[in-house]
N, CA, C, O and the ligand as a Tripos MOL2 file, in Angstrom:
@<TRIPOS>MOLECULE
protein
  289   287    73     0     0
PROTEIN
NO_CHARGES

@<TRIPOS>ATOM
      1 N         -23.3450  -14.9910   -2.3390 N.3       1 MET1
      2 CA        -22.2480  -14.4620   -3.1630 C.3       1 MET1
      3 C         -20.9920  -14.3450   -2.3160 C.2       1 MET1
      4 O         -21.0190  -13.6930   -1.2710 O.2       1 MET1
      5 N         -19.8920  -14.9570   -2.7360 N.am      2 PRO2
      6 CA        -18.6450  -14.8270   -1.9710 C.3       2 PRO2
      7 C         -18.1740  -13.3840   -1.9290 C.2       2 PRO2
      8 O         -18.5070  -12.5780   -2.7970 O.2       2 PRO2
      9 N         -17.3990  -13.0780   -0.9140 N.am      3 LYS3
     10 CA        -16.8640  -11.7330   -0.8060 C.3       3 LYS3
     11 C         -15.8310  -11.4850   -1.9020 C.2       3 LYS3
     12 O         -15.1250  -12.4050   -2.3150 O.2       3 LYS3
     13 N         -15.7420  -10.2370   -2.3720 N.am      4 PRO4
     14 CA        -14.7180   -9.9320   -3.3830 C.3       4 PRO4
     15 C         -13.3230  -10.1600   -2.8250 C.2       4 PRO4
     16 O         -13.0870  -10.0330   -1.6240 O.2       4 PRO4
     17 N         -12.4150  -10.4940   -3.7110 N.am      5 LEU5
     18 CA        -11.0240  -10.6420   -3.3260 C.3       5 LEU5
     19 C         -10.4480   -9.2810   -2.9630 C.2       5 LEU5
     20 O         -10.8540   -8.2560   -3.5100 O.2       5 LEU5
     21 N          -9.5030   -9.2840   -2.0380 N.am      6 LYS6
     22 CA         -8.8840   -8.0350   -1.5980 C.3       6 LYS6
     23 C          -7.4320   -7.9570   -2.0530 C.2       6 LYS6
     24 O          -6.8110   -8.9490   -2.4340 O.2       6 LYS6
     25 N          -6.9280   -6.7440   -1.9960 N.am      7 ASP7
     26 CA         -5.5060   -6.5010   -2.2420 C.3       7 ASP7
     27 C          -5.0680   -6.9870   -3.6240 C.2       7 ASP7
     28 O          -4.0310   -7.6340   -3.7680 O.2       7 ASP7
     29 N          -5.8600   -6.6710   -4.6150 N.am      8 LEU8
     30 CA         -5.5010   -7.0550   -5.9730 C.3       8 LEU8
     31 C          -4.6240   -6.0000   -6.6330 C.2       8 LEU8
     32 O          -4.1720   -6.1870   -7.7630 O.2       8 LEU8
     33 N          -4.3830   -4.9060   -5.9460 N.am      9 GLY9
     34 CA         -3.5090   -3.8810   -6.4840 C.3       9 GLY9
     35 C          -4.2600   -2.9080   -7.3720 C.2       9 GLY9
     36 O          -5.4840   -2.9590   -7.4940 O.2       9 GLY9
     37 N          -3.5010   -2.0300   -7.9820 N.am     10 ASN10
     38 CA         -4.0600   -1.0310   -8.8770 C.3      10 ASN10
     39 C          -3.5620   -1.2770  -10.2970 C.2      10 ASN10
     40 O          -2.5140   -1.8830  -10.5170 O.2      10 ASN10
     41 N          -4.3390   -0.7930  -11.2390 N.am     11 CYS11
     42 CA         -3.9560   -0.9360  -12.6380 C.3      11 CYS11
     43 C          -2.6820   -0.1390  -12.9060 C.2      11 CYS11
     44 O          -2.6240    1.0450  -12.5730 O.2      11 CYS11
     45 N          -1.6510   -0.7640  -13.5060 N.am     12 PRO12
     46 CA         -0.4070   -0.0390  -13.7870 C.3      12 PRO12
     47 C          -0.5580    0.9840  -14.9100 C.2      12 PRO12
     48 O           0.3130    1.8340  -15.0980 O.2      12 PRO12
     49 N          -1.6480    0.9070  -15.6490 N.am     13 ALA13
     50 CA         -1.8340    1.8450  -16.7620 C.3      13 ALA13
     51 C          -2.6370    3.0640  -16.3330 C.2      13 ALA13
     52 O          -2.2200    4.1980  -16.5700 O.2      13 ALA13
     53 N          -3.7910    2.8390  -15.7030 N.am     14 CYS14
     54 CA         -4.6760    3.9570  -15.3900 C.3      14 CYS14
     55 C          -4.7940    4.2030  -13.8930 C.2      14 CYS14
     56 O          -5.3760    5.2050  -13.4800 O.2      14 CYS14
     57 N          -4.2440    3.2940  -13.0620 N.am     15 GLY15
     58 CA         -4.2710    3.4840  -11.6220 C.3      15 GLY15
     59 C          -5.5710    3.0980  -10.9520 C.2      15 GLY15
     60 O          -5.7230    3.2730   -9.7430 O.2      15 GLY15
     61 N          -6.5030    2.5790  -11.7170 N.am     16 SER16
     62 CA         -7.7930    2.2060  -11.1550 C.3      16 SER16
     63 C          -7.6490    1.0600  -10.1610 C.2      16 SER16
     64 O          -6.8310    0.1600  -10.3450 O.2      16 SER16
     65 N          -8.4570    1.1090   -9.1060 N.am     17 ALA17
     66 CA         -8.4980    0.0060   -8.1510 C.3      17 ALA17
     67 C          -9.5630   -1.0190   -8.5340 C.2      17 ALA17
     68 O          -9.7580   -2.0130   -7.8350 O.2      17 ALA17
     69 N         -10.2440   -0.7720   -9.6380 N.am     18 GLU18
     70 CA        -11.2680   -1.7240  -10.0960 C.3      18 GLU18
     71 C         -10.5780   -2.8370  -10.8720 C.2      18 GLU18
     72 O         -10.5970   -2.8770  -12.1020 O.2      18 GLU18
     73 N          -9.9670   -3.7420  -10.1040 N.am     19 VAL19
     74 CA         -9.1310   -4.7840  -10.6900 C.3      19 VAL19
     75 C          -9.7510   -6.1450  -10.3990 C.2      19 VAL19
     76 O         -10.1390   -6.4350   -9.2680 O.2      19 VAL19
     77 N          -9.8360   -6.9580  -11.4140 N.am     20 ASN20
     78 CA        -10.2970   -8.3330  -11.2430 C.3      20 ASN20
     79 C          -9.1110   -9.2770  -11.2060 C.2      20 ASN20
     80 O          -8.0940   -9.0400  -11.8580 O.2      20 ASN20
     81 N          -9.2470  -10.3450  -10.4390 N.am     21 ALA21
     82 CA         -8.2930  -11.4430  -10.5320 C.3      21 ALA21
     83 C          -8.7400  -12.3650  -11.6570 C.2      21 ALA21
     84 O          -9.9340  -12.6140  -11.8230 O.2      21 ALA21
     85 N          -7.7960  -12.8630  -12.4170 N.am     22 ILE22
     86 CA         -8.1070  -13.8440  -13.4520 C.3      22 ILE22
     87 C          -7.7140  -15.2100  -12.9230 C.2      22 ILE22
     88 O          -6.5530  -15.4500  -12.5900 O.2      22 ILE22
     89 N          -8.6770  -16.0920  -12.8500 N.am     23 TRP23
     90 CA         -8.4150  -17.4420  -12.3790 C.3      23 TRP23
     91 C          -8.4520  -18.3890  -13.5460 C.2      23 TRP23
     92 O          -9.2500  -18.2490  -14.4730 O.2      23 TRP23
     93 N          -7.5710  -19.3520  -13.4760 N.am     24 PHE24
     94 CA         -7.4820  -20.3140  -14.5670 C.3      24 PHE24
     95 C          -8.0110  -21.6670  -14.1310 C.2      24 PHE24
     96 O          -8.1040  -21.9730  -12.9420 O.2      24 PHE24
     97 N          -8.3400  -22.4360  -15.0890 N.am     25 GLY25
     98 CA         -8.9180  -23.7340  -14.8200 C.3      25 GLY25
     99 C         -10.3290  -23.7840  -15.3700 C.2      25 GLY25
    100 O         -10.9090  -22.7670  -15.7480 O.2      25 GLY25
    101 N         -10.8470  -24.9530  -15.4030 N.am     26 MET26
    102 CA        -12.2080  -25.1110  -15.9030 C.3      26 MET26
    103 C         -13.1890  -24.7770  -14.7910 C.2      26 MET26
    104 O         -13.2510  -25.4910  -13.7900 O.2      26 MET26
    105 N         -13.9510  -23.7140  -14.9470 N.am     27 PRO27
    106 CA        -14.8710  -23.3330  -13.8780 C.3      27 PRO27
    107 C         -16.0520  -24.2870  -13.7830 C.2      27 PRO27
    108 O         -16.4720  -24.8930  -14.7690 O.2      27 PRO27
    109 N         -16.5610  -24.3990  -12.5960 N.am     28 ALA28
    110 CA        -17.7910  -25.1690  -12.4200 C.3      28 ALA28
    111 C         -18.9360  -24.4420  -13.1140 C.2      28 ALA28
    112 O         -18.8660  -23.2360  -13.3480 O.2      28 ALA28
    113 N         -19.9620  -25.1650  -13.4330 N.am     29 TRP29
    114 CA        -21.0790  -24.5690  -14.1740 C.3      29 TRP29
    115 C         -21.7200  -23.4280  -13.3850 C.2      29 TRP29
    116 O         -22.3150  -22.5190  -13.9640 O.2      29 TRP29
    117 N         -21.5920  -23.4870  -12.0580 N.am     30 ASP30
    118 CA        -22.2340  -22.4650  -11.2260 C.3      30 ASP30
    119 C         -21.2120  -21.4790  -10.6630 C.2      30 ASP30
    120 O         -21.4070  -20.9180   -9.5850 O.2      30 ASP30
    121 N         -20.1150  -21.2730  -11.4050 N.am     31 TYR31
    122 CA        -19.0640  -20.4340  -10.8470 C.3      31 TYR31
    123 C         -19.5230  -19.0220  -10.5340 C.2      31 TYR31
    124 O         -18.9590  -18.3600   -9.6630 O.2      31 TYR31
    125 N         -20.5570  -18.5530  -11.2490 N.am     32 GLU32
    126 CA        -21.0270  -17.1960  -10.9760 C.3      32 GLU32
    127 C         -21.6030  -17.0710   -9.5740 C.2      32 GLU32
    128 O         -21.6550  -15.9760   -9.0130 O.2      32 GLU32
    129 N         -22.0380  -18.2050   -9.0030 N.am     33 GLN33
    130 CA        -22.5660  -18.1740   -7.6380 C.3      33 GLN33
    131 C         -21.4860  -18.4500   -6.5980 C.2      33 GLN33
    132 O         -21.6240  -18.0650   -5.4370 O.2      33 GLN33
    133 N         -20.4120  -19.1160   -7.0130 N.am     34 THR34
    134 CA        -19.4400  -19.5550   -6.0200 C.3      34 THR34
    135 C         -18.1300  -18.7790   -6.0780 C.2      34 THR34
    136 O         -17.3160  -18.8700   -5.1590 O.2      34 THR34
    137 N         -17.9180  -18.0170   -7.1480 N.am     35 TRP35
    138 CA        -16.6870  -17.2500   -7.2610 C.3      35 TRP35
    139 C         -16.8900  -15.8440   -6.7370 C.2      35 TRP35
    140 O         -17.9960  -15.3070   -6.8070 O.2      35 TRP35
    141 N         -15.8310  -15.2410   -6.2100 N.am     36 PRO36
    142 CA        -15.9140  -13.8220   -5.8460 C.3      36 PRO36
    143 C         -16.2980  -12.9910   -7.0610 C.2      36 PRO36
    144 O         -16.0020  -13.3570   -8.1990 O.2      36 PRO36
    145 N         -16.9520  -11.8810   -6.8090 N.am     37 SER37
    146 CA        -17.4610  -11.0690   -7.9070 C.3      37 SER37
    147 C         -16.3520  -10.4500   -8.7300 C.2      37 SER37
    148 O         -16.5810  -10.0540   -9.8730 O.2      37 SER37
    149 N         -15.1370  -10.3550   -8.1660 N.am     38 ASN38
    150 CA        -14.0510   -9.7470   -8.9220 C.3      38 ASN38
    151 C         -13.0220  -10.7710   -9.3770 C.2      38 ASN38
    152 O         -11.8600  -10.4370   -9.6080 O.2      38 ASN38
    153 N         -13.4550  -12.0130   -9.5040 N.am     39 ALA39
    154 CA        -12.6320  -13.0190  -10.1530 C.3      39 ALA39
    155 C         -13.2720  -13.3560  -11.4890 C.2      39 ALA39
    156 O         -14.4940  -13.4730  -11.5820 O.2      39 ALA39
    157 N         -12.4660  -13.5110  -12.5090 N.am     40 GLN40
    158 CA        -13.0160  -13.8410  -13.8070 C.3      40 GLN40
    159 C         -12.2710  -15.0190  -14.4030 C.2      40 GLN40
    160 O         -11.1440  -15.3200  -14.0090 O.2      40 GLN40
    161 N         -12.8960  -15.6690  -15.3380 N.am     41 VAL41
    162 CA        -12.3340  -16.8830  -15.9090 C.3      41 VAL41
    163 C         -11.2630  -16.5300  -16.9240 C.2      41 VAL41
    164 O         -11.5130  -15.7700  -17.8590 O.2      41 VAL41
    165 N         -10.0690  -17.0810  -16.7420 N.am     42 GLY42
    166 CA         -8.9840  -16.8140  -17.6660 C.3      42 GLY42
    167 C          -8.8160  -17.8690  -18.7290 C.2      42 GLY42
    168 O          -7.9930  -17.7090  -19.6300 O.2      42 GLY42
    169 N          -9.5590  -18.9230  -18.6510 N.am     43 GLY43
    170 CA         -9.4450  -19.9990  -19.6190 C.3      43 GLY43
    171 C          -8.8440  -21.2300  -18.9880 C.2      43 GLY43
    172 O          -8.4600  -21.2190  -17.8180 O.2      43 GLY43
    173 N          -8.7640  -22.2860  -19.7600 N.am     44 CYS44
    174 CA         -8.3460  -23.5600  -19.1950 C.3      44 CYS44
    175 C          -6.8720  -23.8460  -19.4450 C.2      44 CYS44
    176 O          -6.3520  -24.8470  -18.9520 O.2      44 CYS44
    177 N          -6.1890  -22.9940  -20.1950 N.am     45 LEU45
    178 CA         -4.7770  -23.2070  -20.4620 C.3      45 LEU45
    179 C          -3.9530  -22.3870  -19.4730 C.2      45 LEU45
    180 O          -4.1450  -21.1770  -19.3510 O.2      45 LEU45
    181 N          -3.0440  -23.0440  -18.7760 N.am     46 VAL46
    182 CA         -2.2590  -22.3890  -17.7440 C.3      46 VAL46
    183 C          -0.8000  -22.3430  -18.1610 C.2      46 VAL46
    184 O          -0.2170  -23.3610  -18.5340 O.2      46 VAL46
    185 N          -0.2170  -21.1580  -18.0950 N.am     47 SER47
    186 CA          1.2200  -21.0220  -18.3010 C.3      47 SER47
    187 C           1.7150  -19.8500  -17.4730 C.2      47 SER47
    188 O           0.9190  -19.0700  -16.9500 O.2      47 SER47
    189 N           3.0160  -19.7280  -17.3560 N.am     48 ASP48
    190 CA          3.5760  -18.6610  -16.5430 C.3      48 ASP48
    191 C           3.3830  -17.2920  -17.1720 C.2      48 ASP48
    192 O           3.5690  -16.2710  -16.5090 O.2      48 ASP48
    193 N           3.0150  -17.2610  -18.4330 N.am     49 SER49
    194 CA          2.8940  -15.9800  -19.1140 C.3      49 SER49
    195 C           1.4700  -15.4590  -19.1660 C.2      49 SER49
    196 O           1.2100  -14.4130  -19.7610 O.2      49 SER49
    197 N           0.5480  -16.1800  -18.5480 N.am     50 ASN50
    198 CA         -0.8190  -15.6940  -18.5540 C.3      50 ASN50
    199 C          -0.9970  -14.5720  -17.5420 C.2      50 ASN50
    200 O          -0.5620  -14.7020  -16.3980 O.2      50 ASN50
    201 N          -1.6200  -13.4870  -17.9390 N.am     51 PRO51
    202 CA         -1.9080  -12.4350  -16.9660 C.3      51 PRO51
    203 C          -2.8970  -12.9310  -15.9180 C.2      51 PRO51
    204 O          -3.7720  -13.7450  -16.2130 O.2      51 PRO51
    205 N          -2.7510  -12.4340  -14.6980 N.am     52 ASP52
    206 CA         -3.6700  -12.8500  -13.6370 C.3      52 ASP52
    207 C          -4.4090  -11.6690  -13.0110 C.2      52 ASP52
    208 O          -5.0670  -11.8010  -11.9790 O.2      52 ASP52
    209 N          -4.2830  -10.5120  -13.6610 N.am     53 ARG53
    210 CA         -5.0620   -9.3500  -13.2370 C.3      53 ARG53
    211 C          -5.6800   -8.7090  -14.4690 C.2      53 ARG53
    212 O          -5.1090   -8.7440  -15.5590 O.2      53 ARG53
    213 N          -6.8430   -8.1310  -14.2800 N.am     54 ALA54
    214 CA         -7.5030   -7.4390  -15.3750 C.3      54 ALA54
    215 C          -8.1540   -6.1680  -14.8460 C.2      54 ALA54
    216 O          -8.8780   -6.2080  -13.8510 O.2      54 ALA54
    217 N          -7.9010   -5.0460  -15.5050 N.am     55 CYS55
    218 CA         -8.5120   -3.7800  -15.1130 C.3      55 CYS55
    219 C          -9.8920   -3.6770  -15.7470 C.2      55 CYS55
    220 O         -10.0500   -3.8540  -16.9550 O.2      55 CYS55
    221 N         -10.8830   -3.3890  -14.9190 N.am     56 THR56
    222 CA        -12.2290   -3.2600  -15.4600 C.3      56 THR56
    223 C         -12.4820   -1.8570  -15.9800 C.2      56 THR56
    224 O         -13.5240   -1.5900  -16.5790 O.2      56 THR56
    225 N         -11.5330   -0.9600  -15.7520 N.am     57 ASN57
    226 CA        -11.6880    0.4220  -16.2230 C.3      57 ASN57
    227 C         -11.1560    0.5800  -17.6500 C.2      57 ASN57
    228 O         -11.8600    1.0850  -18.5250 O.2      57 ASN57
    229 N          -9.9100    0.1450  -17.8830 N.am     58 CYS58
    230 CA         -9.3100    0.3490  -19.2040 C.3      58 CYS58
    231 C          -9.1240   -0.9540  -19.9680 C.2      58 CYS58
    232 O          -8.7990   -0.9250  -21.1550 O.2      58 CYS58
    233 N          -9.3220   -2.0920  -19.3160 N.am     59 GLY59
    234 CA         -9.2610   -3.3640  -20.0250 C.3      59 GLY59
    235 C          -7.8860   -3.9960  -20.0680 C.2      59 GLY59
    236 O          -7.7160   -5.0680  -20.6500 O.2      59 GLY59
    237 N          -6.8950   -3.3470  -19.4590 N.am     60 LEU60
    238 CA         -5.5430   -3.9150  -19.4430 C.3      60 LEU60
    239 C          -5.5180   -5.2160  -18.6570 C.2      60 LEU60
    240 O          -6.1950   -5.3470  -17.6370 O.2      60 LEU60
    241 N          -4.7390   -6.1740  -19.1310 N.am     61 THR61
    242 CA         -4.4570   -7.3750  -18.3440 C.3      61 THR61
    243 C          -2.9580   -7.4660  -18.1320 C.2      61 THR61
    244 O          -2.1720   -7.1000  -19.0060 O.2      61 THR61
    245 N          -2.5710   -7.9560  -16.9710 N.am     62 TRP62
    246 CA         -1.1490   -8.0420  -16.6550 C.3      62 TRP62
    247 C          -0.9000   -9.1200  -15.6170 C.2      62 TRP62
    248 O          -1.8280   -9.6670  -15.0200 O.2      62 TRP62
    249 N           0.3900   -9.4130  -15.4180 N.am     63 ILE63
    250 CA          0.7890  -10.3880  -14.4090 C.3      63 ILE63
    251 C           1.1150   -9.6320  -13.1350 C.2      63 ILE63
    252 O           1.9190   -8.7000  -13.1570 O.2      63 ILE63
    253 N           0.5090  -10.0160  -12.0370 N.am     64 SER64
    254 CA          0.7070   -9.2970  -10.7910 C.3      64 SER64
    255 C           2.1680   -9.3870  -10.3570 C.2      64 SER64
    256 O           2.7550  -10.4690  -10.3930 O.2      64 SER64
    257 N           2.7650   -8.2610   -9.9440 N.am     65 PRO65
    258 CA          4.1940   -8.2330   -9.6440 C.3      65 PRO65
    259 C           4.5790   -9.0300   -8.4050 C.2      65 PRO65
    260 O           5.7390   -9.4160   -8.2550 O.2      65 PRO65
    261 N           3.6350   -9.2780   -7.5280 N.am     66 ASP66
    262 CA          3.9870  -10.0010   -6.3060 C.3      66 ASP66
    263 C           4.0020  -11.5010   -6.4990 C.2      66 ASP66
    264 O           4.3690  -12.2400   -5.5860 O.2      66 ASP66
    265 N           3.6170  -11.9530   -7.6510 N.am     67 GLY67
    266 CA          3.6120  -13.3850   -7.8990 C.3      67 GLY67
    267 C           2.5650  -14.1460   -7.1120 C.2      67 GLY67
    268 O           2.5940  -15.3750   -7.0560 O.2      67 GLY67
    269 N           1.6490  -13.4230   -6.5090 N.am     68 ASN68
    270 CA          0.6340  -14.0560   -5.6840 C.3      68 ASN68
    271 C          -0.5370  -14.4820   -6.5650 C.2      68 ASN68
    272 O          -1.5700  -13.8140   -6.6210 O.2      68 ASN68
    273 N          -0.3580  -15.5680   -7.2250 N.am     69 ARG69
    274 CA         -1.3670  -16.0160   -8.1620 C.3      69 ARG69
    275 C          -2.4920  -16.6970   -7.4100 C.2      69 ARG69
    276 O          -2.2710  -17.5630   -6.5640 O.2      69 ARG69
    277 N          -3.7030  -16.2840   -7.7410 N.am     70 LEU70
    278 CA         -4.8620  -16.7680   -7.0240 C.3      70 LEU70
    279 C          -5.5280  -17.8820   -7.8290 C.2      70 LEU70
    280 O          -6.5950  -17.6990   -8.4140 O.2      70 LEU70
    281 N          -4.8770  -19.0250   -7.8420 N.am     71 GLY71
    282 CA         -5.4310  -20.1420   -8.5800 C.3      71 GLY71
    283 C          -6.4870  -20.8810   -7.7830 C.2      71 GLY71
    284 O          -6.6700  -20.6340   -6.5910 O.2      71 GLY71
    285 N          -7.1550  -21.7590   -8.4300 N.am     72 LEU72
    286 CA         -8.1670  -22.5440   -7.7360 C.3      72 LEU72
    287 C          -7.4940  -23.6630   -6.9540 C.2      72 LEU72
    288 O          -8.1730  -24.4490   -6.2930 O.2      72 LEU72
    289 ZN         -6.6840    0.3580  -16.0650 Zn       73 ZN73
@<TRIPOS>BOND
     1     1     2 1
     2     2     3 1
     3     3     4 2
     4     3     5 am
     5     5     6 1
     6     6     7 1
     7     7     8 2
     8     7     9 am
     9     9    10 1
    10    10    11 1
    11    11    12 2
    12    11    13 am
    13    13    14 1
    14    14    15 1
    15    15    16 2
    16    15    17 am
    17    17    18 1
    18    18    19 1
    19    19    20 2
    20    19    21 am
    21    21    22 1
    22    22    23 1
    23    23    24 2
    24    23    25 am
    25    25    26 1
    26    26    27 1
    27    27    28 2
    28    27    29 am
    29    29    30 1
    30    30    31 1
    31    31    32 2
    32    31    33 am
    33    33    34 1
    34    34    35 1
    35    35    36 2
    36    35    37 am
    37    37    38 1
    38    38    39 1
    39    39    40 2
    40    39    41 am
    41    41    42 1
    42    42    43 1
    43    43    44 2
    44    43    45 am
    45    45    46 1
    46    46    47 1
    47    47    48 2
    48    47    49 am
    49    49    50 1
    50    50    51 1
    51    51    52 2
    52    51    53 am
    53    53    54 1
    54    54    55 1
    55    55    56 2
    56    55    57 am
    57    57    58 1
    58    58    59 1
    59    59    60 2
    60    59    61 am
    61    61    62 1
    62    62    63 1
    63    63    64 2
    64    63    65 am
    65    65    66 1
    66    66    67 1
    67    67    68 2
    68    67    69 am
    69    69    70 1
    70    70    71 1
    71    71    72 2
    72    71    73 am
    73    73    74 1
    74    74    75 1
    75    75    76 2
    76    75    77 am
    77    77    78 1
    78    78    79 1
    79    79    80 2
    80    79    81 am
    81    81    82 1
    82    82    83 1
    83    83    84 2
    84    83    85 am
    85    85    86 1
    86    86    87 1
    87    87    88 2
    88    87    89 am
    89    89    90 1
    90    90    91 1
    91    91    92 2
    92    91    93 am
    93    93    94 1
    94    94    95 1
    95    95    96 2
    96    95    97 am
    97    97    98 1
    98    98    99 1
    99    99   100 2
   100    99   101 am
   101   101   102 1
   102   102   103 1
   103   103   104 2
   104   103   105 am
   105   105   106 1
   106   106   107 1
   107   107   108 2
   108   107   109 am
   109   109   110 1
   110   110   111 1
   111   111   112 2
   112   111   113 am
   113   113   114 1
   114   114   115 1
   115   115   116 2
   116   115   117 am
   117   117   118 1
   118   118   119 1
   119   119   120 2
   120   119   121 am
   121   121   122 1
   122   122   123 1
   123   123   124 2
   124   123   125 am
   125   125   126 1
   126   126   127 1
   127   127   128 2
   128   127   129 am
   129   129   130 1
   130   130   131 1
   131   131   132 2
   132   131   133 am
   133   133   134 1
   134   134   135 1
   135   135   136 2
   136   135   137 am
   137   137   138 1
   138   138   139 1
   139   139   140 2
   140   139   141 am
   141   141   142 1
   142   142   143 1
   143   143   144 2
   144   143   145 am
   145   145   146 1
   146   146   147 1
   147   147   148 2
   148   147   149 am
   149   149   150 1
   150   150   151 1
   151   151   152 2
   152   151   153 am
   153   153   154 1
   154   154   155 1
   155   155   156 2
   156   155   157 am
   157   157   158 1
   158   158   159 1
   159   159   160 2
   160   159   161 am
   161   161   162 1
   162   162   163 1
   163   163   164 2
   164   163   165 am
   165   165   166 1
   166   166   167 1
   167   167   168 2
   168   167   169 am
   169   169   170 1
   170   170   171 1
   171   171   172 2
   172   171   173 am
   173   173   174 1
   174   174   175 1
   175   175   176 2
   176   175   177 am
   177   177   178 1
   178   178   179 1
   179   179   180 2
   180   179   181 am
   181   181   182 1
   182   182   183 1
   183   183   184 2
   184   183   185 am
   185   185   186 1
   186   186   187 1
   187   187   188 2
   188   187   189 am
   189   189   190 1
   190   190   191 1
   191   191   192 2
   192   191   193 am
   193   193   194 1
   194   194   195 1
   195   195   196 2
   196   195   197 am
   197   197   198 1
   198   198   199 1
   199   199   200 2
   200   199   201 am
   201   201   202 1
   202   202   203 1
   203   203   204 2
   204   203   205 am
   205   205   206 1
   206   206   207 1
   207   207   208 2
   208   207   209 am
   209   209   210 1
   210   210   211 1
   211   211   212 2
   212   211   213 am
   213   213   214 1
   214   214   215 1
   215   215   216 2
   216   215   217 am
   217   217   218 1
   218   218   219 1
   219   219   220 2
   220   219   221 am
   221   221   222 1
   222   222   223 1
   223   223   224 2
   224   223   225 am
   225   225   226 1
   226   226   227 1
   227   227   228 2
   228   227   229 am
   229   229   230 1
   230   230   231 1
   231   231   232 2
   232   231   233 am
   233   233   234 1
   234   234   235 1
   235   235   236 2
   236   235   237 am
   237   237   238 1
   238   238   239 1
   239   239   240 2
   240   239   241 am
   241   241   242 1
   242   242   243 1
   243   243   244 2
   244   243   245 am
   245   245   246 1
   246   246   247 1
   247   247   248 2
   248   247   249 am
   249   249   250 1
   250   250   251 1
   251   251   252 2
   252   251   253 am
   253   253   254 1
   254   254   255 1
   255   255   256 2
   256   255   257 am
   257   257   258 1
   258   258   259 1
   259   259   260 2
   260   259   261 am
   261   261   262 1
   262   262   263 1
   263   263   264 2
   264   263   265 am
   265   265   266 1
   266   266   267 1
   267   267   268 2
   268   267   269 am
   269   269   270 1
   270   270   271 1
   271   271   272 2
   272   271   273 am
   273   273   274 1
   274   274   275 1
   275   275   276 2
   276   275   277 am
   277   277   278 1
   278   278   279 1
   279   279   280 2
   280   279   281 am
   281   281   282 1
   282   282   283 1
   283   283   284 2
   284   283   285 am
   285   285   286 1
   286   286   287 1
   287   287   288 2
@<TRIPOS>SUBSTRUCTURE
     1 MET1         2 RESIDUE 1 A MET
     2 PRO2         6 RESIDUE 1 A PRO
     3 LYS3        10 RESIDUE 1 A LYS
     4 PRO4        14 RESIDUE 1 A PRO
     5 LEU5        18 RESIDUE 1 A LEU
     6 LYS6        22 RESIDUE 1 A LYS
     7 ASP7        26 RESIDUE 1 A ASP
     8 LEU8        30 RESIDUE 1 A LEU
     9 GLY9        34 RESIDUE 1 A GLY
    10 ASN10       38 RESIDUE 1 A ASN
    11 CYS11       42 RESIDUE 1 A CYS
    12 PRO12       46 RESIDUE 1 A PRO
    13 ALA13       50 RESIDUE 1 A ALA
    14 CYS14       54 RESIDUE 1 A CYS
    15 GLY15       58 RESIDUE 1 A GLY
    16 SER16       62 RESIDUE 1 A SER
    17 ALA17       66 RESIDUE 1 A ALA
    18 GLU18       70 RESIDUE 1 A GLU
    19 VAL19       74 RESIDUE 1 A VAL
    20 ASN20       78 RESIDUE 1 A ASN
    21 ALA21       82 RESIDUE 1 A ALA
    22 ILE22       86 RESIDUE 1 A ILE
    23 TRP23       90 RESIDUE 1 A TRP
    24 PHE24       94 RESIDUE 1 A PHE
    25 GLY25       98 RESIDUE 1 A GLY
    26 MET26      102 RESIDUE 1 A MET
    27 PRO27      106 RESIDUE 1 A PRO
    28 ALA28      110 RESIDUE 1 A ALA
    29 TRP29      114 RESIDUE 1 A TRP
    30 ASP30      118 RESIDUE 1 A ASP
    31 TYR31      122 RESIDUE 1 A TYR
    32 GLU32      126 RESIDUE 1 A GLU
    33 GLN33      130 RESIDUE 1 A GLN
    34 THR34      134 RESIDUE 1 A THR
    35 TRP35      138 RESIDUE 1 A TRP
    36 PRO36      142 RESIDUE 1 A PRO
    37 SER37      146 RESIDUE 1 A SER
    38 ASN38      150 RESIDUE 1 A ASN
    39 ALA39      154 RESIDUE 1 A ALA
    40 GLN40      158 RESIDUE 1 A GLN
    41 VAL41      162 RESIDUE 1 A VAL
    42 GLY42      166 RESIDUE 1 A GLY
    43 GLY43      170 RESIDUE 1 A GLY
    44 CYS44      174 RESIDUE 1 A CYS
    45 LEU45      178 RESIDUE 1 A LEU
    46 VAL46      182 RESIDUE 1 A VAL
    47 SER47      186 RESIDUE 1 A SER
    48 ASP48      190 RESIDUE 1 A ASP
    49 SER49      194 RESIDUE 1 A SER
    50 ASN50      198 RESIDUE 1 A ASN
    51 PRO51      202 RESIDUE 1 A PRO
    52 ASP52      206 RESIDUE 1 A ASP
    53 ARG53      210 RESIDUE 1 A ARG
    54 ALA54      214 RESIDUE 1 A ALA
    55 CYS55      218 RESIDUE 1 A CYS
    56 THR56      222 RESIDUE 1 A THR
    57 ASN57      226 RESIDUE 1 A ASN
    58 CYS58      230 RESIDUE 1 A CYS
    59 GLY59      234 RESIDUE 1 A GLY
    60 LEU60      238 RESIDUE 1 A LEU
    61 THR61      242 RESIDUE 1 A THR
    62 TRP62      246 RESIDUE 1 A TRP
    63 ILE63      250 RESIDUE 1 A ILE
    64 SER64      254 RESIDUE 1 A SER
    65 PRO65      258 RESIDUE 1 A PRO
    66 ASP66      262 RESIDUE 1 A ASP
    67 GLY67      266 RESIDUE 1 A GLY
    68 ASN68      270 RESIDUE 1 A ASN
    69 ARG69      274 RESIDUE 1 A ARG
    70 LEU70      278 RESIDUE 1 A LEU
    71 GLY71      282 RESIDUE 1 A GLY
    72 LEU72      286 RESIDUE 1 A LEU
    73 ZN73       289 GROUP 0 **** ****
């Protein structure tokens, strides 16, 4: 299992640090074994308006303010 991603920030709504990165693109069939545990599939459509963070506590999704998009 890959190590979880770091420095994903905190949820702007609830302040939780339980934040997933949303990655876009078509995942490999075995992505659950090769992706970090806190990365989730955002879908195959990519645009600048897609959120790239998701709070696992309250469910909010947002675009990270640093612009550090963690694409494949
Ligand atoms: Zn939250």
